[in-house]
PDB file of N, CA, C and O in Angstrom:
ATOM      1  N   MET A   1      71.052 205.132  -8.222  1.00  0.00           N
ATOM      2  CA  MET A   1      69.819 204.868  -9.160  1.00  0.00           C
ATOM      3  C   MET A   1      70.167 206.426  -9.867  1.00  0.00           C
ATOM      4  O   MET A   1      70.595 207.531  -9.535  1.00  0.00           O
ATOM      5  N   LYS A   2      69.587 205.570 -11.262  1.00  0.00           N
ATOM      6  CA  LYS A   2      70.253 206.300 -12.519  1.00  0.00           C
ATOM      7  C   LYS A   2      69.169 206.752 -13.268  1.00  0.00           C
ATOM      8  O   LYS A   2      68.602 205.811 -13.824  1.00  0.00           O
ATOM      9  N   LYS A   3      68.492 208.219 -13.568  1.00  0.00           N
ATOM     10  CA  LYS A   3      67.403 208.662 -14.401  1.00  0.00           C
ATOM     11  C   LYS A   3      67.615 208.748 -15.536  1.00  0.00           C
ATOM     12  O   LYS A   3      68.802 208.939 -15.805  1.00  0.00           O
ATOM     13  N   VAL A   4      66.599 208.655 -16.777  1.00  0.00           N
ATOM     14  CA  VAL A   4      67.312 208.828 -17.906  1.00  0.00           C
ATOM     15  C   VAL A   4      65.923 209.823 -18.363  1.00  0.00           C
ATOM     16  O   VAL A   4      64.864 209.738 -17.741  1.00  0.00           O
ATOM     17  N   VAL A   5      66.069 210.546 -19.268  1.00  0.00           N
ATOM     18  CA  VAL A   5      64.907 211.512 -19.364  1.00  0.00           C
ATOM     19  C   VAL A   5      65.194 211.088 -21.069  1.00  0.00           C
ATOM     20  O   VAL A   5      66.307 211.181 -21.589  1.00  0.00           O
ATOM     21  N   ASP A   6      64.004 210.633 -21.761  1.00  0.00           N
ATOM     22  CA  ASP A   6      63.620 210.027 -22.897  1.00  0.00           C
ATOM     23  C   ASP A   6      62.929 210.748 -23.812  1.00  0.00           C
ATOM     24  O   ASP A   6      61.705 210.851 -23.902  1.00  0.00           O
ATOM     25  N   PHE A   7      63.975 211.368 -24.656  1.00  0.00           N
ATOM     26  CA  PHE A   7      63.573 212.289 -25.523  1.00  0.00           C
ATOM     27  C   PHE A   7      62.914 211.783 -26.710  1.00  0.00           C
ATOM     28  O   PHE A   7      62.062 212.533 -27.187  1.00  0.00           O
ATOM     29  N   ILE A   8      63.087 210.844 -27.206  1.00  0.00           N
ATOM     30  CA  ILE A   8      61.889 209.842 -28.049  1.00  0.00           C
ATOM     31  C   ILE A   8      60.888 209.921 -27.933  1.00  0.00           C
ATOM     32  O   ILE A   8      60.017 210.186 -28.762  1.00  0.00           O
ATOM     33  N   GLN A   9      60.781 209.538 -26.073  1.00  0.00           N
ATOM     34  CA  GLN A   9      59.028 209.958 -25.968  1.00  0.00           C
ATOM     35  C   GLN A   9      58.367 210.888 -26.211  1.00  0.00           C
ATOM     36  O   GLN A   9      57.331 210.906 -26.876  1.00  0.00           O
ATOM     37  N   ILE A  10      59.005 211.926 -25.592  1.00  0.00           N
ATOM     38  CA  ILE A  10      58.844 213.329 -26.335  1.00  0.00           C
ATOM     39  C   ILE A  10      58.051 213.641 -27.602  1.00  0.00           C
ATOM     40  O   ILE A  10      56.915 214.073 -27.796  1.00  0.00           O
ATOM     41  N   VAL A  11      59.550 213.085 -28.785  1.00  0.00           N
ATOM     42  CA  VAL A  11      58.904 212.695 -30.203  1.00  0.00           C
ATOM     43  C   VAL A  11      57.365 212.459 -30.565  1.00  0.00           C
ATOM     44  O   VAL A  11      56.541 213.134 -31.183  1.00  0.00           O
ATOM     45  N   ASN A  12      57.318 211.103 -29.861  1.00  0.00           N
ATOM     46  CA  ASN A  12      56.200 210.245 -30.393  1.00  0.00           C
ATOM     47  C   ASN A  12      55.087 211.436 -29.887  1.00  0.00           C
ATOM     48  O   ASN A  12      54.385 212.013 -30.717  1.00  0.00           O
ATOM     49  N   MET A  13      54.999 211.772 -28.249  1.00  0.00           N
ATOM     50  CA  MET A  13      53.837 212.068 -27.612  1.00  0.00           C
ATOM     51  C   MET A  13      53.496 213.698 -28.796  1.00  0.00           C
ATOM     52  O   MET A  13      52.376 214.195 -28.910  1.00  0.00           O
ATOM     53  N   LYS A  14      54.434 214.092 -29.331  1.00  0.00           N
ATOM     54  CA  LYS A  14      54.371 215.497 -30.181  1.00  0.00           C
ATOM     55  C   LYS A  14      53.722 214.800 -31.481  1.00  0.00           C
ATOM     56  O   LYS A  14      52.658 215.229 -31.928  1.00  0.00           O
ATOM     57  N   GLU A  15      54.146 214.112 -31.857  1.00  0.00           N
ATOM     58  CA  GLU A  15      53.274 213.385 -33.248  1.00  0.00           C
ATOM     59  C   GLU A  15      51.926 212.663 -33.009  1.00  0.00           C
ATOM     60  O   GLU A  15      51.119 212.412 -33.904  1.00  0.00           O
ATOM     61  N   PHE A  16      51.804 212.414 -31.946  1.00  0.00           N
ATOM     62  CA  PHE A  16      50.369 212.146 -31.629  1.00  0.00           C
ATOM     63  C   PHE A  16      49.694 213.277 -31.075  1.00  0.00           C
ATOM     64  O   PHE A  16      48.965 212.868 -30.172  1.00  0.00           O
ATOM     65  N   GLY A  17      49.611 214.485 -31.205  1.00  0.00           N
ATOM     66  CA  GLY A  17      49.823 215.593 -31.119  1.00  0.00           C
ATOM     67  C   GLY A  17      49.090 216.323 -29.765  1.00  0.00           C
ATOM     68  O   GLY A  17      48.296 217.245 -29.578  1.00  0.00           O
ATOM     69  N   TYR A  18      49.849 215.338 -28.933  1.00  0.00           N
ATOM     70  CA  TYR A  18      49.620 215.887 -26.952  1.00  0.00           C
ATOM     71  C   TYR A  18      50.554 217.305 -27.307  1.00  0.00           C
ATOM     72  O   TYR A  18      51.443 217.509 -28.134  1.00  0.00           O
ATOM     73  N   THR A  19      49.969 218.085 -26.370  1.00  0.00           N
ATOM     74  CA  THR A  19      51.003 219.322 -25.803  1.00  0.00           C
ATOM     75  C   THR A  19      51.969 218.470 -24.713  1.00  0.00           C
ATOM     76  O   THR A  19      51.580 217.437 -24.168  1.00  0.00           O
ATOM     77  N   VAL A  20      53.310 219.085 -24.484  1.00  0.00           N
ATOM     78  CA  VAL A  20      54.253 218.470 -23.971  1.00  0.00           C
ATOM     79  C   VAL A  20      54.818 219.434 -23.183  1.00  0.00           C
ATOM     80  O   VAL A  20      55.063 220.492 -23.762  1.00  0.00           O
ATOM     81  N   ILE A  21      55.159 219.345 -21.739  1.00  0.00           N
ATOM     82  CA  ILE A  21      55.597 220.310 -21.137  1.00  0.00           C
ATOM     83  C   ILE A  21      57.049 219.631 -20.124  1.00  0.00           C
ATOM     84  O   ILE A  21      57.033 218.646 -19.385  1.00  0.00           O
ATOM     85  N   MET A  22      57.770 220.213 -20.318  1.00  0.00           N
ATOM     86  CA  MET A  22      58.969 219.306 -20.264  1.00  0.00           C
ATOM     87  C   MET A  22      59.346 219.957 -18.713  1.00  0.00           C
ATOM     88  O   MET A  22      59.265 221.180 -18.600  1.00  0.00           O
ATOM     89  N   ASP A  23      59.748 219.158 -17.552  1.00  0.00           N
ATOM     90  CA  ASP A  23      59.794 219.316 -16.234  1.00  0.00           C
ATOM     91  C   ASP A  23      60.999 219.419 -16.225  1.00  0.00           C
ATOM     92  O   ASP A  23      61.324 218.315 -16.662  1.00  0.00           O
ATOM     93  N   VAL A  24      62.428 220.263 -15.934  1.00  0.00           N
ATOM     94  CA  VAL A  24      63.234 220.525 -16.239  1.00  0.00           C
ATOM     95  C   VAL A  24      64.061 219.964 -14.654  1.00  0.00           C
ATOM     96  O   VAL A  24      64.901 219.092 -14.435  1.00  0.00           O
ATOM     97  N   THR A  25      63.416 220.843 -13.862  1.00  0.00           N
ATOM     98  CA  THR A  25      64.148 220.565 -12.425  1.00  0.00           C
ATOM     99  C   THR A  25      63.794 219.373 -12.213  1.00  0.00           C
ATOM    100  O   THR A  25      64.718 218.655 -11.832  1.00  0.00           O
ATOM    101  N   HIS A  26      62.567 218.771 -12.337  1.00  0.00           N
ATOM    102  CA  HIS A  26      62.149 217.314 -11.405  1.00  0.00           C
ATOM    103  C   HIS A  26      63.287 216.619 -12.198  1.00  0.00           C
ATOM    104  O   HIS A  26      64.096 216.012 -11.497  1.00  0.00           O
ATOM    105  N   SER A  27      63.462 216.605 -13.360  1.00  0.00           N
ATOM    106  CA  SER A  27      63.926 215.416 -14.328  1.00  0.00           C
ATOM    107  C   SER A  27      65.217 214.884 -13.469  1.00  0.00           C
ATOM    108  O   SER A  27      65.434 213.673 -13.428  1.00  0.00           O
ATOM    109  N   ARG A  28      65.797 215.515 -13.002  1.00  0.00           N
ATOM    110  CA  ARG A  28      67.637 215.457 -12.034  1.00  0.00           C
ATOM    111  C   ARG A  28      66.847 214.955 -11.059  1.00  0.00           C
ATOM    112  O   ARG A  28      67.209 213.781 -11.140  1.00  0.00           O
ATOM    113  N   GLN A  29      65.985 214.966 -10.141  1.00  0.00           N
ATOM    114  CA  GLN A  29      65.639 214.391  -8.693  1.00  0.00           C
ATOM    115  C   GLN A  29      65.870 213.200  -8.873  1.00  0.00           C
ATOM    116  O   GLN A  29      65.708 212.512  -9.881  1.00  0.00           O
ATOM    117  N   ARG A  30      66.463 212.813  -7.345  1.00  0.00           N
ATOM    118  CA  ARG A  30      66.525 211.543  -7.432  1.00  0.00           C
ATOM    119  C   ARG A  30      66.503 211.285  -5.812  1.00  0.00           C
ATOM    120  O   ARG A  30      66.281 212.237  -5.063  1.00  0.00           O
ATOM    121  N   GLN A  31      66.790 209.684  -5.181  1.00  0.00           N
ATOM    122  CA  GLN A  31      65.999 209.804  -3.764  1.00  0.00           C
ATOM    123  C   GLN A  31      67.608 209.878  -3.306  1.00  0.00           C
ATOM    124  O   GLN A  31      68.617 209.834  -4.008  1.00  0.00           O
ATOM    125  N   SER A  32      67.466 209.998  -1.950  1.00  0.00           N
ATOM    126  CA  SER A  32      68.962 209.896  -1.070  1.00  0.00           C
ATOM    127  C   SER A  32      68.614 209.567   0.006  1.00  0.00           C
ATOM    128  O   SER A  32      68.066 210.576   0.451  1.00  0.00           O
ATOM    129  N   GLY A  33      68.554 208.599   0.939  1.00  0.00           N
ATOM    130  CA  GLY A  33      68.690 208.258   1.944  1.00  0.00           C
ATOM    131  C   GLY A  33      67.195 208.874   2.728  1.00  0.00           C
ATOM    132  O   GLY A  33      67.286 209.297   3.880  1.00  0.00           O
ATOM    133  N   GLY A  34      65.665 208.884   1.913  1.00  0.00           N
ATOM    134  CA  GLY A  34      64.884 209.091   2.761  1.00  0.00           C
ATOM    135  C   GLY A  34      64.187 210.806   1.965  1.00  0.00           C
ATOM    136  O   GLY A  34      63.155 211.467   2.084  1.00  0.00           O
ATOM    137  N   VAL A  35      65.114 210.882   1.395  1.00  0.00           N
ATOM    138  CA  VAL A  35      65.012 212.693   0.933  1.00  0.00           C
ATOM    139  C   VAL A  35      65.520 212.579  -0.449  1.00  0.00           C
ATOM    140  O   VAL A  35      66.388 211.812  -0.865  1.00  0.00           O
ATOM    141  N   THR A  36      64.621 213.746  -1.300  1.00  0.00           N
ATOM    142  CA  THR A  36      64.868 213.548  -2.753  1.00  0.00           C
ATOM    143  C   THR A  36      65.702 214.753  -2.876  1.00  0.00           C
ATOM    144  O   THR A  36      65.295 215.819  -2.413  1.00  0.00           O
ATOM    145  N   ILE A  37      66.844 214.661  -3.470  1.00  0.00           N
ATOM    146  CA  ILE A  37      67.606 215.553  -4.055  1.00  0.00           C
ATOM    147  C   ILE A  37      67.453 216.050  -5.496  1.00  0.00           C
ATOM    148  O   ILE A  37      66.498 215.828  -6.240  1.00  0.00           O
ATOM    149  N   GLY A  38      68.670 216.831  -5.791  1.00  0.00           N
ATOM    150  CA  GLY A  38      68.591 217.604  -7.396  1.00  0.00           C
ATOM    151  C   GLY A  38      70.289 217.363  -7.728  1.00  0.00           C
ATOM    152  O   GLY A  38      71.277 217.177  -7.019  1.00  0.00           O
ATOM    153  N   ASN A  39      70.065 217.467  -9.078  1.00  0.00           N
ATOM    154  CA  ASN A  39      71.589 218.138  -9.222  1.00  0.00           C
ATOM    155  C   ASN A  39      71.389 219.336 -10.930  1.00  0.00           C
ATOM    156  O   ASN A  39      71.869 219.262 -12.061  1.00  0.00           O
ATOM    157  N   PRO A  40      70.580 220.167 -10.341  1.00  0.00           N
ATOM    158  CA  PRO A  40      70.324 221.206 -11.234  1.00  0.00           C
ATOM    159  C   PRO A  40      71.661 222.094 -12.547  1.00  0.00           C
ATOM    160  O   PRO A  40      71.576 222.988 -13.388  1.00  0.00           O
ATOM    161  N   HIS A  41      72.726 221.212 -12.048  1.00  0.00           N
ATOM    162  CA  HIS A  41      73.577 221.412 -13.460  1.00  0.00           C
ATOM    163  C   HIS A  41      73.514 220.947 -14.382  1.00  0.00           C
ATOM    164  O   HIS A  41      74.241 221.283 -15.317  1.00  0.00           O
ATOM    165  N   TYR A  42      72.392 219.753 -14.491  1.00  0.00           N
ATOM    166  CA  TYR A  42      71.898 219.515 -16.640  1.00  0.00           C
ATOM    167  C   TYR A  42      70.797 220.161 -16.381  1.00  0.00           C
ATOM    168  O   TYR A  42      70.088 219.727 -17.289  1.00  0.00           O
ATOM    169  N   VAL A  43      70.083 220.954 -15.740  1.00  0.00           N
ATOM    170  CA  VAL A  43      69.322 221.496 -16.326  1.00  0.00           C
ATOM    171  C   VAL A  43      69.393 222.316 -17.918  1.00  0.00           C
ATOM    172  O   VAL A  43      68.898 221.927 -18.976  1.00  0.00           O
ATOM    173  N   PRO A  44      70.041 223.335 -17.698  1.00  0.00           N
ATOM    174  CA  PRO A  44      70.145 224.049 -19.186  1.00  0.00           C
ATOM    175  C   PRO A  44      70.695 223.009 -20.773  1.00  0.00           C
ATOM    176  O   PRO A  44      70.558 223.242 -21.974  1.00  0.00           O
ATOM    177  N   TYR A  45      71.238 222.020 -20.128  1.00  0.00           N
ATOM    178  CA  TYR A  45      71.505 220.862 -21.120  1.00  0.00           C
ATOM    179  C   TYR A  45      70.362 220.395 -21.654  1.00  0.00           C
ATOM    180  O   TYR A  45      70.204 220.502 -22.870  1.00  0.00           O
ATOM    181  N   ILE A  46      69.084 219.628 -20.616  1.00  0.00           N
ATOM    182  CA  ILE A  46      67.757 219.220 -21.010  1.00  0.00           C
ATOM    183  C   ILE A  46      67.134 220.174 -21.329  1.00  0.00           C
ATOM    184  O   ILE A  46      66.461 219.962 -22.338  1.00  0.00           O
ATOM    185  N   THR A  47      67.017 221.441 -20.808  1.00  0.00           N
ATOM    186  CA  THR A  47      66.443 222.644 -21.716  1.00  0.00           C
ATOM    187  C   THR A  47      66.650 223.042 -23.025  1.00  0.00           C
ATOM    188  O   THR A  47      65.804 223.416 -23.838  1.00  0.00           O
ATOM    189  N   LYS A  48      68.174 222.899 -23.198  1.00  0.00           N
ATOM    190  CA  LYS A  48      68.019 222.977 -24.523  1.00  0.00           C
ATOM    191  C   LYS A  48      67.706 221.922 -25.439  1.00  0.00           C
ATOM    192  O   LYS A  48      67.353 222.346 -26.539  1.00  0.00           O
ATOM    193  N   VAL A  49      67.730 220.507 -25.303  1.00  0.00           N
ATOM    194  CA  VAL A  49      68.072 218.913 -25.661  1.00  0.00           C
ATOM    195  C   VAL A  49      65.958 219.183 -25.729  1.00  0.00           C
ATOM    196  O   VAL A  49      65.388 218.831 -26.762  1.00  0.00           O
ATOM    197  N   ALA A  50      65.295 219.666 -24.802  1.00  0.00           N
ATOM    198  CA  ALA A  50      63.432 219.663 -24.813  1.00  0.00           C
ATOM    199  C   ALA A  50      63.282 220.808 -26.150  1.00  0.00           C
ATOM    200  O   ALA A  50      62.490 220.717 -27.088  1.00  0.00           O
ATOM    201  N   LYS A  51      64.093 221.670 -25.957  1.00  0.00           N
ATOM    202  CA  LYS A  51      63.703 222.698 -27.293  1.00  0.00           C
ATOM    203  C   LYS A  51      63.859 221.737 -28.673  1.00  0.00           C
ATOM    204  O   LYS A  51      62.913 221.682 -29.459  1.00  0.00           O
ATOM    205  N   ALA A  52      64.908 221.102 -28.886  1.00  0.00           N
ATOM    206  CA  ALA A  52      65.463 220.701 -29.995  1.00  0.00           C
ATOM    207  C   ALA A  52      64.214 219.441 -30.879  1.00  0.00           C
ATOM    208  O   ALA A  52      64.043 219.208 -32.076  1.00  0.00           O
ATOM    209  N   VAL A  53      63.438 218.769 -29.422  1.00  0.00           N
ATOM    210  CA  VAL A  53      62.743 218.054 -29.572  1.00  0.00           C
ATOM    211  C   VAL A  53      61.252 218.606 -29.974  1.00  0.00           C
ATOM    212  O   VAL A  53      60.414 217.949 -30.591  1.00  0.00           O
ATOM    213  N   GLY A  54      61.103 219.895 -29.514  1.00  0.00           N
ATOM    214  CA  GLY A  54      59.576 220.437 -29.450  1.00  0.00           C
ATOM    215  C   GLY A  54      58.546 220.670 -28.744  1.00  0.00           C
ATOM    216  O   GLY A  54      57.376 220.797 -29.106  1.00  0.00           O
ATOM    217  N   VAL A  55      59.171 220.743 -27.341  1.00  0.00           N
ATOM    218  CA  VAL A  55      58.581 220.476 -26.364  1.00  0.00           C
ATOM    219  C   VAL A  55      57.492 222.298 -26.586  1.00  0.00           C
ATOM    220  O   VAL A  55      57.902 223.296 -27.177  1.00  0.00           O
ATOM    221  N   ASP A  56      56.467 222.173 -26.060  1.00  0.00           N
ATOM    222  CA  ASP A  56      55.269 223.468 -25.752  1.00  0.00           C
ATOM    223  C   ASP A  56      55.746 223.997 -24.956  1.00  0.00           C
ATOM    224  O   ASP A  56      55.576 225.196 -25.176  1.00  0.00           O
ATOM    225  N   GLY A  57      56.512 223.795 -23.729  1.00  0.00           N
ATOM    226  CA  GLY A  57      56.420 224.645 -22.485  1.00  0.00           C
ATOM    227  C   GLY A  57      57.587 224.148 -21.519  1.00  0.00           C
ATOM    228  O   GLY A  57      58.209 223.128 -21.814  1.00  0.00           O
ATOM    229  N   TYR A  58      57.915 224.944 -20.243  1.00  0.00           N
ATOM    230  CA  TYR A  58      58.740 223.970 -19.438  1.00  0.00           C
ATOM    231  C   TYR A  58      58.304 224.464 -17.842  1.00  0.00           C
ATOM    232  O   TYR A  58      58.035 225.492 -17.221  1.00  0.00           O
ATOM    233  N   PHE A  59      58.402 223.327 -17.684  1.00  0.00           N
ATOM    234  CA  PHE A  59      58.286 223.957 -15.713  1.00  0.00           C
ATOM    235  C   PHE A  59      59.661 224.071 -15.460  1.00  0.00           C
ATOM    236  O   PHE A  59      60.502 223.520 -16.171  1.00  0.00           O
ATOM    237  N   MET A  60      59.954 224.816 -14.404  1.00  0.00           N
ATOM    238  CA  MET A  60      61.464 225.154 -13.647  1.00  0.00           C
ATOM    239  C   MET A  60      61.294 225.391 -12.657  1.00  0.00           C
ATOM    240  O   MET A  60      60.191 225.908 -12.481  1.00  0.00           O
ATOM    241  N   GLU A  61      62.143 225.218 -11.415  1.00  0.00           N
ATOM    242  CA  GLU A  61      62.004 225.877  -9.900  1.00  0.00           C
ATOM    243  C   GLU A  61      62.754 226.690  -9.955  1.00  0.00           C
ATOM    244  O   GLU A  61      63.787 226.606 -10.619  1.00  0.00           O
ATOM    245  N   VAL A  62      62.417 227.685  -9.266  1.00  0.00           N
ATOM    246  CA  VAL A  62      63.490 229.118  -9.188  1.00  0.00           C
ATOM    247  C   VAL A  62      63.091 229.481  -7.904  1.00  0.00           C
ATOM    248  O   VAL A  62      61.938 229.353  -7.490  1.00  0.00           O
ATOM    249  N   HIS A  63      64.386 230.106  -7.023  1.00  0.00           N
ATOM    250  CA  HIS A  63      64.116 230.691  -6.652  1.00  0.00           C
ATOM    251  C   HIS A  63      65.030 231.458  -5.876  1.00  0.00           C
ATOM    252  O   HIS A  63      66.120 230.899  -5.756  1.00  0.00           O
ATOM    253  N   SER A  64      64.924 232.637  -5.275  1.00  0.00           N
ATOM    254  CA  SER A  64      66.342 233.639  -4.649  1.00  0.00           C
ATOM    255  C   SER A  64      67.417 233.253  -4.031  1.00  0.00           C
ATOM    256  O   SER A  64      68.584 233.611  -4.188  1.00  0.00           O
ATOM    257  N   ASN A  65      66.736 232.152  -2.991  1.00  0.00           N
ATOM    258  CA  ASN A  65      67.781 232.069  -1.958  1.00  0.00           C
ATOM    259  C   ASN A  65      67.511 230.152  -2.287  1.00  0.00           C
ATOM    260  O   ASN A  65      66.373 229.682  -2.293  1.00  0.00           O
ATOM    261  N   LEU A  66      68.273 229.626  -2.437  1.00  0.00           N
ATOM    262  CA  LEU A  66      67.981 227.967  -2.404  1.00  0.00           C
ATOM    263  C   LEU A  66      68.297 227.734  -0.848  1.00  0.00           C
ATOM    264  O   LEU A  66      67.202 227.266  -0.535  1.00  0.00           O
ATOM    265  N   ILE A  67      68.726 227.736  -0.156  1.00  0.00           N
ATOM    266  CA  ILE A  67      69.348 227.345   0.955  1.00  0.00           C
ATOM    267  C   ILE A  67      67.648 227.617   1.689  1.00  0.00           C
ATOM    268  O   ILE A  67      67.043 226.730   2.292  1.00  0.00           O
ATOM    269  N   GLU A  68      67.200 228.789   1.502  1.00  0.00           N
ATOM    270  CA  GLU A  68      65.876 229.243   2.210  1.00  0.00           C
ATOM    271  C   GLU A  68      64.644 228.614   1.480  1.00  0.00           C
ATOM    272  O   GLU A  68      63.563 228.863   2.014  1.00  0.00           O
ATOM    273  N   ALA A  69      64.618 227.832   0.336  1.00  0.00           N
ATOM    274  CA  ALA A  69      63.595 227.054  -0.046  1.00  0.00           C
ATOM    275  C   ALA A  69      63.082 226.245   1.237  1.00  0.00           C
ATOM    276  O   ALA A  69      63.672 225.713   2.177  1.00  0.00           O
ATOM    277  N   LEU A  70      61.796 226.368   0.898  1.00  0.00           N
ATOM    278  CA  LEU A  70      61.353 225.206   1.417  1.00  0.00           C
ATOM    279  C   LEU A  70      61.251 223.939   1.649  1.00  0.00           C
ATOM    280  O   LEU A  70      61.212 223.211   2.641  1.00  0.00           O
ATOM    281  N   SER A  71      61.204 223.788   0.116  1.00  0.00           N
ATOM    282  CA  SER A  71      61.387 222.461  -0.516  1.00  0.00           C
ATOM    283  C   SER A  71      62.122 222.243  -1.931  1.00  0.00           C
ATOM    284  O   SER A  71      62.229 223.234  -2.654  1.00  0.00           O
ATOM    285  N   ASN A  72      62.487 221.366  -2.246  1.00  0.00           N
ATOM    286  CA  ASN A  72      63.220 221.247  -3.456  1.00  0.00           C
ATOM    287  C   ASN A  72      63.885 222.020  -4.011  1.00  0.00           C
ATOM    288  O   ASN A  72      63.822 222.280  -5.212  1.00  0.00           O
ATOM    289  N   GLY A  73      64.923 222.695  -2.878  1.00  0.00           N
ATOM    290  CA  GLY A  73      66.087 223.559  -2.699  1.00  0.00           C
ATOM    291  C   GLY A  73      67.269 223.348  -3.757  1.00  0.00           C
ATOM    292  O   GLY A  73      67.940 224.077  -4.487  1.00  0.00           O
ATOM    293  N   SER A  74      67.154 221.491  -3.368  1.00  0.00           N
ATOM    294  CA  SER A  74      68.506 220.798  -4.348  1.00  0.00           C
ATOM    295  C   SER A  74      67.873 220.898  -5.634  1.00  0.00           C
ATOM    296  O   SER A  74      68.726 221.609  -6.164  1.00  0.00           O
ATOM    297  N   ASN A  75      66.968 220.707  -6.576  1.00  0.00           N
ATOM    298  CA  ASN A  75      66.303 221.004  -7.801  1.00  0.00           C
ATOM    299  C   ASN A  75      66.055 222.410  -8.312  1.00  0.00           C
ATOM    300  O   ASN A  75      65.628 222.460  -9.465  1.00  0.00           O
ATOM    301  N   MET A  76      66.208 223.378  -7.784  1.00  0.00           N
ATOM    302  CA  MET A  76      65.894 224.711  -8.375  1.00  0.00           C
ATOM    303  C   MET A  76      67.593 225.551  -8.598  1.00  0.00           C
ATOM    304  O   MET A  76      68.709 225.121  -8.306  1.00  0.00           O
ATOM    305  N   PHE A  77      67.281 226.542  -9.069  1.00  0.00           N
ATOM    306  CA  PHE A  77      68.460 227.239  -9.297  1.00  0.00           C
ATOM    307  C   PHE A  77      67.550 228.721  -9.271  1.00  0.00           C
ATOM    308  O   PHE A  77      66.370 229.072  -9.293  1.00  0.00           O
ATOM    309  N   ASP A  78      68.995 229.366  -9.208  1.00  0.00           N
ATOM    310  CA  ASP A  78      68.454 230.834  -8.788  1.00  0.00           C
ATOM    311  C   ASP A  78      68.425 231.490 -10.360  1.00  0.00           C
ATOM    312  O   ASP A  78      68.625 230.877 -11.408  1.00  0.00           O
ATOM    313  N   PHE A  79      68.040 233.266 -10.147  1.00  0.00           N
ATOM    314  CA  PHE A  79      66.949 234.221 -11.443  1.00  0.00           C
ATOM    315  C   PHE A  79      68.468 234.382 -12.127  1.00  0.00           C
ATOM    316  O   PHE A  79      68.610 234.440 -13.349  1.00  0.00           O
ATOM    317  N   ILE A  80      69.543 234.444 -11.219  1.00  0.00           N
ATOM    318  CA  ILE A  80      70.454 234.877 -12.457  1.00  0.00           C
ATOM    319  C   ILE A  80      70.740 233.385 -13.535  1.00  0.00           C
ATOM    320  O   ILE A  80      70.909 233.612 -14.733  1.00  0.00           O
ATOM    321  N   THR A  81      70.768 232.314 -13.177  1.00  0.00           N
ATOM    322  CA  THR A  81      70.742 231.055 -14.270  1.00  0.00           C
ATOM    323  C   THR A  81      69.764 230.787 -14.731  1.00  0.00           C
ATOM    324  O   THR A  81      69.800 230.479 -15.922  1.00  0.00           O
ATOM    325  N   PHE A  82      68.620 230.775 -14.123  1.00  0.00           N
ATOM    326  CA  PHE A  82      67.009 231.108 -14.923  1.00  0.00           C
ATOM    327  C   PHE A  82      67.318 232.049 -16.093  1.00  0.00           C
ATOM    328  O   PHE A  82      67.570 231.604 -17.213  1.00  0.00           O
ATOM    329  N   LYS A  83      67.294 233.350 -15.814  1.00  0.00           N
ATOM    330  CA  LYS A  83      67.321 234.168 -16.860  1.00  0.00           C
ATOM    331  C   LYS A  83      68.669 234.089 -17.968  1.00  0.00           C
ATOM    332  O   LYS A  83      68.610 234.755 -19.002  1.00  0.00           O
ATOM    333  N   ARG A  84      70.027 233.124 -17.636  1.00  0.00           N
ATOM    334  CA  ARG A  84      71.000 232.859 -19.090  1.00  0.00           C
ATOM    335  C   ARG A  84      70.057 231.627 -19.309  1.00  0.00           C
ATOM    336  O   ARG A  84      69.904 231.444 -20.517  1.00  0.00           O
ATOM    337  N   ILE A  85      69.247 230.555 -18.398  1.00  0.00           N
ATOM    338  CA  ILE A  85      68.626 229.351 -19.275  1.00  0.00           C
ATOM    339  C   ILE A  85      67.726 230.329 -20.364  1.00  0.00           C
ATOM    340  O   ILE A  85      68.269 230.835 -21.345  1.00  0.00           O
ATOM    341  N   ILE A  86      66.862 230.442 -20.176  1.00  0.00           N
ATOM    342  CA  ILE A  86      65.862 231.559 -20.743  1.00  0.00           C
ATOM    343  C   ILE A  86      66.313 232.277 -22.023  1.00  0.00           C
ATOM    344  O   ILE A  86      65.811 232.251 -23.146  1.00  0.00           O
ATOM    345  N   GLY A  87      67.277 232.854 -21.608  1.00  0.00           N
ATOM    346  CA  GLY A  87      68.285 233.271 -23.040  1.00  0.00           C
ATOM    347  C   GLY A  87      68.522 232.792 -23.935  1.00  0.00           C
ATOM    348  O   GLY A  87      68.772 233.364 -24.996  1.00  0.00           O
ATOM    349  N   ASP A  88      68.504 231.431 -23.711  1.00  0.00           N
ATOM    350  CA  ASP A  88      69.616 230.077 -24.311  1.00  0.00           C
ATOM    351  C   ASP A  88      68.540 229.624 -25.639  1.00  0.00           C
ATOM    352  O   ASP A  88      68.625 229.369 -26.840  1.00  0.00           O
ATOM    353  N   ILE A  89      67.738 229.690 -24.814  1.00  0.00           N
ATOM    354  CA  ILE A  89      66.162 228.995 -25.258  1.00  0.00           C
ATOM    355  C   ILE A  89      65.233 229.496 -26.272  1.00  0.00           C
ATOM    356  O   ILE A  89      64.431 228.804 -26.900  1.00  0.00           O
ATOM    357  N   ILE A  90      65.501 231.411 -26.435  1.00  0.00           N
ATOM    358  CA  ILE A  90      64.415 231.965 -26.956  1.00  0.00           C
ATOM    359  C   ILE A  90      65.436 232.669 -28.208  1.00  0.00           C
ATOM    360  O   ILE A  90      64.938 233.373 -29.086  1.00  0.00           O
TER     361      ILE A  90
END
């Protein structure tokens, strides 16, 4: 299953005056054999595009040890990556 993040709809929501928070880690989540898996590799790109279309904030799952995360470990990224992503958008 492919998932598409539709940034055009974010622009539309902003034009109607809505506050938009981009859930960058869950936007790459997908089902696989009855469990959810993710691909955080794309999170920096999604975050930059979200900034370009004017989102008001970001939701990101971050953990110090992804293997020990109790849930959504495959969607998360570590604090070093988090700092780099934040540095790229501010």
